[in-house]
N, C-alpha and C positions, 0 to 999 in steps of 0.2 A: 645413664649415669645415676639417675634417681633410684632405679631398681637395684643397681649394683650396690649403692650405699645402703639401701634398705636391707639387702641381704647381708652385707657386712655387719650392720648393727645387730641383726638377729644372731649371727654366728658369734659376734663378740659378747653378746649378753649371755650366750650359753657357755662360753669359754671362761667366764669370770670366775676367779678363785673364790669369791664371796659366795657364789652359788654352791660350791662344794663344801665350804665351811659350815654354811647354814643348813645343809641337807640333813636328812635323818639317818645318815650312815653311822655305824658304830665308831666310837672314838678309837684312836690308835692304841695299840698295846702298851701298857705301862713299862714293859721291859724293852721296848724299842729303843735303839740307840739314837734315833732321830727325834729331836725335840720338836714340839708344836711350833715354836718360833721359827725354826729352820724350815718346816713344812710351809708356813705362810710366806716366808721370803721366797722360797723356790717357786711356789704357785703364782705369786704376784709377778715375778720376773718372767715366768713362762707365759703368763697372760699378756704382758706388755709385748713380748716378742710376737705372739700370735696376732695381736691387734695390729702391729705394724706390718706384718706380712700380709694380712687381709687388706689393709689399706693400700698397700703396694699393688695387690691384685686388682683392686677397684680402679686404681690409677691406670694400670695397663689396659684394662677393659675399656676405660673411657677413651684412651688415646686411640684405640682401634675401633671406635664406634663409627656408625654410618655417617658419611659426610652428606647428610640429607639436604643441607642448604648451601653447600659449596658446589652448585650446579654448573656443569661444564657446557651443557647444550641447551639450557632452558632459562626462561625468565618467569618468575612467579608474578602473575598479574596482581597489581596492588589493589587492595580493597579497603575502603574506609572502615568497614566493619571487621574488627579483629577476629570475630568468630566466623567470618564468611568462609565459604569453601575455597580450597586451594586450587587455583587455575594456573596451568603452566603453558607458556608459549615457547615452543621449541622449533618454530618454523623458520625456514631460510637459513639454516646453520650448517649446511653441507654435511649433515650427519650420515654416516654409513651404517651405524648400528643404533638401536634404541638405547638412550642413556640409562646407565644402571644406578643413577643416583636420584631418580624421581621419588619424591616423598611418598610414603605409604598412604597418607591421607589426601592425596590429590583427587579432585573430583572432575577435573577437565584437563586433558593434555592435547596440545596441538603440535603435531609433528609434520605439518605440511611443508611442501617445497624443499625436500631434502634428497639424499641419495640412498635411501633405504632400499635394499634389494630383496630382503626376505625377513619374515617374522618368525622368531624362534619361540619355543615353549616357555623359556624362562624370562622372556622380555617383559611380560606384564603379570608375572606370577604373584606379586605382592600388592597389587593395586585393587584391593577388594572394594574400595569406595569409589572407584572411577565410574563416572556417569557418561562423559562425553569423550570420545577418542577420535582425533582427526589424523588420518594417515594418507590424505590425498596428495596428489602431485609428487609421487616418489617413483621408484623403479621396482616396486615390489612385484616379483614374479612367483614367489612361493611363500606359503604360510603353513607352518607345521600344524598337523592335527592337534587340537587341544590347546592351541596358543592362547585362546581367550577363556579357558576353563574357569579361571579364578576371577574373572570380571563379572561377578554376580550382580553388580549394581548397574552395569552399563545399559544405557538407554539409547544412545546415538553412536553409530559407528560409520565413519566416512572413509572409504577406501577408493574413491573415484580417482581417475587419472593415474593409473598404475599399469602394470603389465601382467596381470593375472590372466591365465588362459583356461583354468578349470576350477570348479568348486568341489572339493572332496566331501565325503560323507560326514566327517567330523570336524570340518573347518570351523564351524560356529558352535561347537559344543560348549555348554555352560552359559550361553547368552539367553537365559530364559526371560529376562526383563527388557531385552532390546525392543525398541519401538520403531526406530528409523535405521535403515541400512542403505547406504549409497555405494554402489559398485559401478557407477557410470564411468565411461572413458577407459575401459580395460580392453582386453582381447579375449574375453570369456567365450569359449566355444562349447564347453561341456559343463553341465550341472548334474551332480549326483542326485539320485532320487531321494537320498536321505539328508541332503545338505541343509535343508531348512527344518528338519524335524525337531530341533532343539529350540527354535525361535517361536515359542508359543504366544508371545506378546507382540509380535511384529505387526505394525500397522502400515508402514510406508517402505516400499522397496523400489530402488532406482537402479535399473540395468541398462540405461540408455548408452548408445555408442559402444556396443560390444559386437560380437560376431555370432550371435545366436541365429540359427537358421530354421529351426522347427518350433512350432507353437507348443509342442509337447514338452519342450525344455522348461517351460514355466509352470507346468502342471503342479509340481510340488509346492510352488509358491501360492497358487490359488487355493490350496487346501488349508492354508493358515487360518485359524479361527477368527482372528481379529484384523485381517487385512482390509485396508480401506483405500490405499492408493498404490498403483503399479505403473511404473514408467519403463517401457521397453522400446522407446524410440531409438532411432539410429542404429538398428540391427539389420540383419540380412533376411528377414522374413519375406517370403513370397506370398503367403496367405495367412490370414488369421480367421480360423473357422472354429466355432465353439463345438462343432460335432467331433473335432479331433481331441477335445479335452475330456478325458474319461474321469469325471469327478463323481464321487459317491454322494455329494451333497452340493447345494448351491453356495456360491461365494458371497461374502459380505462386501465385496469390492464396490467402491463409490466413484473412484477416479481411475480411468484407463487412458494411458498415454501411449499411442502407437505412432507418434510423429516421426518424420524424417526416415521412414523405411522406404527408400527409393525403389526397391524391387517389389514392394507390396502390390499385388494384383487383385486381391480379393479380401474384403472385410465382411465376414458373415457371422451373424448371430441368429442361430436357429433353435437354440435350446434355452431352457429356463435356468441358466447357471449364474446370471447377473441380475437378480431381481432388484437389487438396490443401487444399480449403476446410475450415477447422476451426471457424469462428465466424460466425454470422449474427445480426445485430441488426435486428429489425423493430419495435422498440418505438415506440409512438406513430404507427404507420402505419395507413392504411385508415380514418381517422376520418370521411371524407366519405361513403363508400358501403359500407364493409366491404371486407375483404381476402380474396381467394381464394388458397389455397395449392395450387399445381399442380406436384407432383413425383411423377409416377407410378412412377418407378423408384427405390426407396429405396437402391439401390446407389450412386446419384449423391451420396448424403449419407453414405456410409460412414465418412467421416473427421470428421463434425461432432461436436465435443465440447462446444461452448458455444452456447446459444440464448437470445436475449432477446426475450420476447414482451410486455414490460411495456407496458400501456396500448394494446395492439394490438386494433383492432376486427375480430375474426375470429370467425365463428360457433363455438359450442361444439363442434359435431360436427367442424368442420374442424380445430380445434386438437387434438382427441383423435386424429384420423387422423395429424396431424403427429407428435405425441409417440410414437405407436405405431410410426411408420416410422423412428425414429432409434435405431439399434442401438448407437451409440457415445456417446450424450449423457452428459456428466458434470456439466455446470454449467448450471442452468436458472434464469432470472430472470423472475419473474412479478409485478412491482410494478403497482399500480393495476389489478388484475384481480378485483375483488370479485364481479362478476356471474358470471364463469365459475367462481370458487372456490365460490360458494354453490350452483352447479349440480352440484358434485361433481368438479371438475377435478382436485383433489388426489388423488382415488382413482386416477385414471389416472397421475398423476405418480408415485405411490408404487409403481407396477408397472414402472417403468423400472429394470431391474436394474443398469444401469451408472451411474445417477445418484449423484453423491457430494456435490454442493453445490447447495443450494436456497435461493434468495433470494425470500422472499414479503413483504419489508418494504413499508411504505406500503399495506397492505391492512387496512381497518377491518372485520374479519369476526369476529363473536362466536365465542368458543371456537375460534379458528383452530387452535391447537395440537392440539386433539382430533382434527382432521381429518387429522393427520399421524401418527397412531398406527402405521399400517402401513408408514411409511417407514423401515424398519429398515436400509436400505442406506446412509443418509446419513452423511457424515462432518462436514459443515458445514451449519448451519441459521441463517438470518438472519430474526429475527422483530421487528426494530426498527421503531418507529413503526407499531405495529398496534393501539394502544389496549388492549393486554393488561394487565389489572389482576391476573390470576392465571393460573396454569397448571392446568387441570383435572386432578384426580387421575388418575394412570395414563396421562397423555398422552405420557409419554416412556418408558414401561416397556419398549417394544420397540426403542428406539434404542440398542442396545448398542454400536454402532460410532461414535456421535456423539462427535467430538473438539472441535468448536467450536460454541458456542451464543451468539448475539448477541440480547440483549433490551434494547438501548439505547432511550431515549426512549419509554418506556411509562409506565404508571401503577402499577407494582408498589410495594406498601408493605412488602414483605418478600421475602426470598429464597424463591422458589417451592419447595414441598415436593418436587415431582417432580424437582428438581435432584438430590436424594439418590440417585435411582435411576440417574443417568447416571454410572456408575462409570468409564467410559472418557473422560470429559470432560477436555480439556487446556486449553482456552481458554474462559473465561466472561466475558461482558461484560454488566454490569448498570448501565452509566452512565446518568446523567440520568433516574433514576426517583425514587420517593418513599420509599425505604427509610430507616427511622429507627432500626432496631435489628437487630443481628446475633445470632443464637442459636447456642448451642454445637453444635446438630445440623445447622445449615445446610450445612456442608461435610464432614459426618462420613464420607460415602462417596466424595466426589470427591477421592480421595487422589492422583490423577494430574494434578491441575491444575498447569499451569506459568505461566499468566497469569490474573490475577483483577483486573477493573476495576470498582471500586465508586465512582468519582469522581462528583461532582455529585449527591449524594444528601443525606439529612438525618440521617446517622448521628451520634449525639452521644457515644456511649461504646463502648468495646471491653472485652470480657471475656477473661480469660486463656485460656479454652478455645476461642475462636472459630477460631483458625488452627492449633491444635495438631496436626491431622491432615494438614496440607498440607506434607508433608515434601519434595515435589518442586517446590513453587512457586518461581518465579524472578522474576516481576514482580508487584508489588502496587501498585495505584494507588488511594489513599484521599484524593486531593486534593479541595478544595472541598466539605468536609463540615462538620459541627459538632462534631467530636471535641474533647472537653475533657480526657479522661483516657485513657491507654493501657490501664490495668487489667491490666498484665502480659501483654498480648497478644503482645509481641515477645520474651518471655523463654523461651518454649518453642516447639517446632516450628520451621518455617521455616528449617531448617538449610541449605537451598540458595538461599534468597532472595538475589538480587543487586541488584534495583532496588526501592526503596521511596519513593513520593511521598506526603508528608503536607502538601503545600503548601496554604495557605489553610484551616487549621483553627484551633481556639481553645484550644490547649494553653497553659496559663498557667505551668506548672512542669515542668521536666525533672528527673526523679528519677534517682537513682543506679541504674544497671543497667537503665534502661528498654529498652535494645536488646541486652541481654546475650546473647540466644539467636541473634543474627544474625551469626554468625561468617563467613559467606560474602558478606555484603552489600558491594557495590562503590559503589552510588550511593544517597545519602540526601538528600531534599529536606525541610527543616524550616523553610521560609519561612513562619512562623506570624504570626498577626495580633496577638496580645497577650501574647507571652511576657514574663513578669515575673521569674521566678526560675529559676536554673539551679544545681542542687545539685552536690555533688562527684561527679566521675566519671560524668557522664550517658551517655558514649559507651563505657562499659566493654563489652568483648567485640567491638567492631567492628574486629577485627584486619586485615580485608581491605579496609577502606573506602578507595576511591580519590578519590571526589568527594563533597563535603559542602556543601550550601547550607543556611544556618541563620540565623534571626533571634535576636539575643542582646541582653540588657540590658547597659548599660555597666558594671555591677558584675561582669560575668562575668570570672572570674580564670583561674587555671591549670586549665582543665577539658578540654583536648585531650590529656591524657596517655593514651598507649596507641594513638594513631592513627599508628603508625609508617609505614604504607604510604600515608598520605594524600598525594595529588598536587595536588588541586584543591580549594581552600577559598574559599567565598563567604560573607561575613558581612554581614548587614543590621542596622543599628542604627536602631531606631524611636525617634526623639527628639522629645518633645513640648515645649511651651513652658515646662514646669517645669524643663527641664534647665539646670543651672548650670555644671557642669564635668565633664570626663571622669574616670573612675575611674583612679587612678594605676597600678593593677595589671593593667589590661586586657591589655597586650601580653605579660605573662608567660605567658599561655595559649598563645602561639605558640612558646615556646622549644623544645619537643620535636618540632616538625614538620620534621624534617631532610630528608624526601623531597619536600617541597612544591615544586611547579613553577609553580603558578598561585595567586595570592592576590588576592582581590577584597574590598574593604571599602567599604561605602556607608552613608551616613546617609540615612534615608528621610524626614526631616522638617526643618523649619527649626529652627536652634539659635542661641543667643545670640552666637555668634562666638568662643567660647573655643577656642584652638588645640588640635588633636588630633594633634600631631606624632608622627612615627614615630621612636622612638629607634633608634640604630644597633645597639644590643645585641639588639633584637628580631629583626632580620634576620641576625644573625651566624651562626646555625646553618643558615640556608637557603641553602646553597651551590649548590643546584641550581635555585634560583628563576629562572624565565624570563619570567614575566608578573606584573606587579604593578599593581593598580588601587586607588587611594585617592580616592574620589569624595565630595564634599560633607563632608569631614572638617575643613574649615577649617584645613588645614595652612598654616603660615606659615614661610617660610625654613627648610627642613629642614637638619639638621646636614650639613655637607659630607662627613662620614664615614658617612652613612646606608647607602650601598651599597658600602662598602669590601670586604665579604665576599661580594658577589653579582656576580662578573664575568660570569656567564652570562646576566644579565638582557637580554632582547631586546625586551620590550614594557612600556612604562611609561605609566600614565594617572594624572594628578594633577589631574583636572578639578574644577571647582566648589570651588576653594580660594583662599586669598589668597597668591599667590606674587609679589607686587609687588617683593619684595627678593631674588628668586632670583639665585643666582650660578653661575658655570660650574663651581666646584669640586664641586658635587653630581654632575655627570655624568662627571667624569674617571675614576672607578673602574669605569665600565661602558662600555667602548669598543665592545662588541658590540651596543649598543642599535640596534634596527631601526625601532621604532615609538614615537612620543612624542605623547601627547595632553595638552595644557595648556590646554584650552578652559575658559572661565568662570573664569579664574584671576587677573584684575585685572592682567595684564601690561601694562606701558607701553612696554617696549623689548625688542628681541631681541638686544641687544649681548652678552648672556651666552653666546649660542651660538657666538660667534666664537672663544672660548677653551675651549669645552666638549669639543673633540676627539671629535666624534660622526661619525667617518668612515664608519660602516656604516649610518647612519640613512637610511631610505628613505621613511618616512611621518611627517609632522609636521602635527598639528592644533592650530591656535592661534585658533580661532574664538571670538567673543564675549569679547574682551578689550578693553583700552583703548589699543591700539596706534594711534598717529597717524602716526608717521614710521618708515620702515624703511631701514636702510643696506644696500644690495644686496650689499656686500662680505661680509656675514654668511654668505651662501650659498656663498661660496668655501670655507668651512670644512666644508661639508656636501656632499662630492663625490658621494655615492650617492643624494641626495634625488631622489625621483621624484613624490612626492605632497605638496602643500602646501595646507592649508585655512586661509584668513585671513578667512573670512566674518564679517560683522557686527562689524567694527572701525571706529572713528571716524577714518577716514583724513583726512589733511590734503592738499589738492590745491594744492600750490605746488611751487616748485623744490626743496624739501627732499626730496621724494619722486620727483624726476625720474629718478634712477638706478634706483630700484626699478621704476618704470613701464617704463623701457627694458628692464630685465632680464626682467620678466614677458613682454614682447612678443617678445623675441629669444632667450631661452634655449631650447634644444632638448632638454632632459632633464627638467626638473621641470614637472609639471602644476600650475598654480595654480588650484585648483578654483573655478569660477564667477567667475573674475577679472573677466570682462566685466560682472558685476553689482555689483561693489564700488562704493559710492557715497561721495561727499565729505561730510564733516561740518564741515570747516573749509577756508578761511574762510567767512564768512556768504554771500558772493556766489557761492560754488561749491556750496553745500549742495544736495543732490539730484542733482547731476551725476555722471556716471560717472567713476571714477578713471582708467580707461584712455583716456578722451576728453580728458584734460588735455593741453594743448599744451606739450610739454617742449622744443621747439626753441629757444624764447626763453630757456631757463633757463641755458644755458651756451654759451660759445664754445670750440670745440675747440682749446685752446692747442697741444696736441701736433701736431694736423694743420696749424695755421698755421705752427708752427716748421718742420715738414717742408717745406711749400711754400716758405717763405722760404729755408731752407737749400738746397733744390733750385735755386731761382732764383739764389742767390748762387754755387753751384757752377757752374751753366751760364755765368753771367756771367764768373766767373774763368777758365773754360776758353776762352771766346770771346776775352777780353782777351789771354790768353797766346798764343792762335793768331794773333790780329791783330798783336800786337807782334812775333811771331817772323817772320811772313810778309808782312805788309802795312803795316808801320809807315811806309815811305817813301811808298807810294801814298796812305795816309791823309793824310800831311802835305801832299803835293801837292794832294790833293783839297780839303783845308781852304783852302789859299791860292787854289786855283782858284775855290772858292765865293766867297771874298772878292772876287776879281777880277770874278767875274760880277756881284756886287752893285754894285760900282763901275761896271762897264761898263754895266749896265742904267740906272743913274742918269745917267751921263755921255752916253749916247746920246740921252737926251731933251734935255739941255742944249746939247750941242755941235752946233749946226746951222750955225755960221759957217764961212767958209773957213779952211784950215789956217794957223796962225801961223808954223810952222817947216817946213823941208824934212825935218828928221830930229831925232829925240831920241836923244842919245848915252847909252846905259846902260853904265856902267863902275864898277869898284871904285876906291875912293879911292887904293889903292896903285898903280893904273895911271894916275892922273891926270897924272903927268909925261909919259907917252907921248902921252896925248891932246893936251896943250897943246904938246908939242914936235913931234910928227909929224903929227897929224891936223888940228888947227885951222889951221895955216899953209897947208895944201894945200886943204882943203875950203872954208874960209871966205875965206882970203887969196887963193889963186890961182883957185879955181873959183867962188867967190861964193855958196856954199850958206848958208842960214840954219839954224844948228844951235842946239839947246836943250841946255844943260848944267846939271845940278842945282845946282852950286856958284855958278853965275853967274845963272841965269835963274829958279830957283824963287822963289815969292813968300814973303817972310819972314812968320812967324807963322801960316802956313796949315798944316794937318795934312799930314804928309809923304805919306800915301797919296793925298790929294787932289791934291797937287803932281804925283805920279807919274802919276796918271790923266789930269790935265789936259795934261801934257807928251806922253803917248803918243797921246791922242786929238786933241791940238792940232798934231801933226806928221803929215806925210804918211807917214813911215816911221820905224822904230826901228832904230838900229844898236847891237847888243849886242857890246861889247868883252869877250871871254871869256878868262879866265885861271883858274889854280888858285884864286886868292883870290876871283875873281868867283863861282866855284861855291860857295865857303864863306860867302858873304855872304847874310844873310837878305833884305836889301832888294833886292839884285840879283836874287835868286830871284823875288821878288814882281814886279819889273819885267818879267823875261822871261816870267813866267807870264801877266801881264796882256797883254803884247804878243802872245804866242802865242794867248791866248784870242781877241784881236781878229782875229788872222790867220784862225783856223778859224771864227770866228763870222761875219766879214764876207766871207770867201772872197776877200780882196784881198792883193796882194803888198806887205805893209807891214813885213816883218821881214827885216833883214840881219844875218847872223851873221859876226862877224870874230874869229878865234882869234889871240890874241897868242902862244900857246904850243901845242906839240904835246901833246894830252891823249889818253891811251889810251882805247879804247872801254870797258874794264872800269871806269875811273874815272867814266865817264858813266852806268854801269848804274843806280846809285841814283837818278840824275836822269832818271826815266823820260820826262818831257816833253822834256827837252833832247835825249836820245838819239833820240827819235822825230823831232824836227825835223831833226837832223843826217842821219838816214837818208832823209828824204823831200825834202830841199832841198839846193841847192848852198850852199857857204859859202866865206868868204874866209880865207885862211891867211897871216898876216904872216911866219911863219918860212919859208914856201915862196917868198916874194917875192925874198929874197936880194938880188942886185944890181939887180933890175928893179923898184925902188920906183915909178918913174913908171908902169909898166904896172899895178902894184897899185892906185895911186890912180885911174888911168883906169877900172879895173874897178869901183871904188867909185862913181865918178861915174856910170858907165853904169848901176849898180844904182839910184842915186838918180833917174836920169832915166827909168827904165822906168815904165810905167803901173801901174795897180792890179791888172791881171790877173796871176795867179800864173805864174811861169816855172820851167822845170826845166832850163835850159841849164847846161853845164859849161864850165870854163875851166882852162887849165893852171895858172894861179896860184891858182885857187880850190879845187882838189882835187875828187875824185869825190863823187858824191852817195851816200855810204855810209860805213861805219865803217872 
């Protein structure tokens, strides 16, 4: 629209008549009949017409513009940064084609979990800024060559879980910046040798779970200059031998995944094509017939640091040889390897001097840990999901270097005693076990612990001495336990603790000083199940706390004193059916939180509907508050001054409340608001937004309200709005919503989320229909447009009338009379078939009647005997004068026009000569005789175009030129009356020349 208007402005400026007037062109000729004033009027009128037509063109172009933000299949991901990239989520929409309304500036598009069957060339032709494209989990079986040609910025393409069977030579044309390509989970059997020639920047290729059979199929991939990771697991390879790969240079590959190739029988590296290889994954391979490892030269694996043999069916002796040949191995994964472990595999493993991380999870081997006694070189050990109920005594006595031990998801009923011998331990995970009690000796020697995870156990209580030796601990997760009392466990020790999660425990009372010893704590989660009582100063000592999530009773009063550094507070109120009214002193607890930036308050149960309003005095001290959420508090019509002291507020959520009486005054003190959520708030109208002055608002959620009609002018007061959610409102589908429907379809800034899915609730005949399908054309007649058309036509008509009057008024007058003569002539030609009644009809003006009776009649009738018709004498009384004139002209052989100055000024005389001349030119007979009583200059005949034309083309009789030869004059008249009907062009001395 902007470019259209700009073009209009340029054109309009060039069409301006002022530009022509002020130009250097020569002035108009002084003899011109058009005056300068007339030129100016015509130019200005033409300019106005051109201007209006151009504006109309702009309007039409605007109405047909791309509906970029009225998306039918996608949702634009909301971002706090208005300048952030546009990310679209189109997943799970049952789409069968790629939406054609994806914005051109989209940087990420997710089309996962749809019903796409093919990709066409035009699907992504306009997305030159797209960087991430997800097409996974569809039914794509075909991709047109060149479909991605215009995606010059694309870096990540995900097409896994589709039905592709072949990769053609030009399928990836144009993707020169692609770094990650995922084609896993297809049915690919064929790869063209040129399929990857355009992917010069590709680093990661995933081809797992396809139907590739020959290792030569991946040869084009290994020739990529920047390839680092290749995943060909889950295919139909029977062998992987480097001697079959005819490469002209070595590959830069670092990670090779050949896992889950059940038919793989041989894995052989015998050539120097993988000098940089660091990780090999053979997990789950060789299940059909066993796998043979063939790498005779161990220098070919000198850079291998990671190896995954999980679930690989390889003979025990073979795997021993492999492990003994790896001089740089640091990370080994041996899941699902019970048979080999029982044969003594771990003895070989523990002899690898470079090994630092060992993962033997998912192995159900009795006393597994005892087989690792000699693994003194390990730094990290994963024993999760091994059915370990206890650690045999002394199993960890030699692991002096062990820093991380994972024992998750086992059957431990207590902290293993051997843990005490691991003095170097820094990370200990005991999640999802059956531990019910913690003893004072459990962590007595693990003083270097920084992370301790005890979540998802059955711990019911804590003692003061449990953590007193963990002075370096920074992370403690005790969530999802049965803790009902802290027992002073957080009053001593734990001086460096920063993260404490006590979520989903059963603490009924928070005592004074429960967290007194946690002076370094920054994050505390106390979302408890049945908190009932909070005594004075429960958070004493938490001077560094930044984030607090807590469940509180409504009787909670001023208990946040001392939390001067708190920035993020989330409060949950668990309200049961016995709740009657809120405690009047609750908000006093917030008075001292001057550093608070994020405040979230939620009621987690149904309550009786008593208002839980936020008084303005509560937020008065929170001058840095940026985010406020008040959910299910049953707030009703907040005080207009509620946010008077919070000008920095950017995000406001007041969902699940009763805001049916909300007014614009509430938002006027917070002009910087960017996100507003008023869902589930019983709103019936959005008119309050028109005066709310929310010029910075970009995100607006109004779903699940009672809005039926929306005035589209409301959004004019929200110039920055880019995201609007009105889902699940009872819309009325009639003309009252016509403006809103038009706005949704045509606005090019605000995305109305899922607008194409909005349904009609009223009237009854429209229920279930789509809101955007309602026909709005019948709702209004564009009065402004009609006025424009009428004014344009009126202007054109005025210009035309002025032009005609100035230049053609005489011609029009004569044309009018000529038309009348034609009508009479046509009628009389049918009637007058009888012989002529008169020899001549005399056409003269009444002022020349004396001359006619004194000079003409005595000669022509008396002496020469002609039968003449005179209107005073021979016209039929009572008959219309025009009929008399017509009958006289067509009833006479000829017509004699006695022309004088007065004759030319007579209306009836003009009609007579017009009819006579029309008969002359129509019948092509010599029926007209012109007799001039006076000398009339040619310029006086100019307005009488027909008269002048007759004078120019015929001879005429001139009475003034007769002089003393009147007899000769009348003889010429007689001769003219005697001539036949054929036209003559003779000249006579007394008649004058045939010209002006």
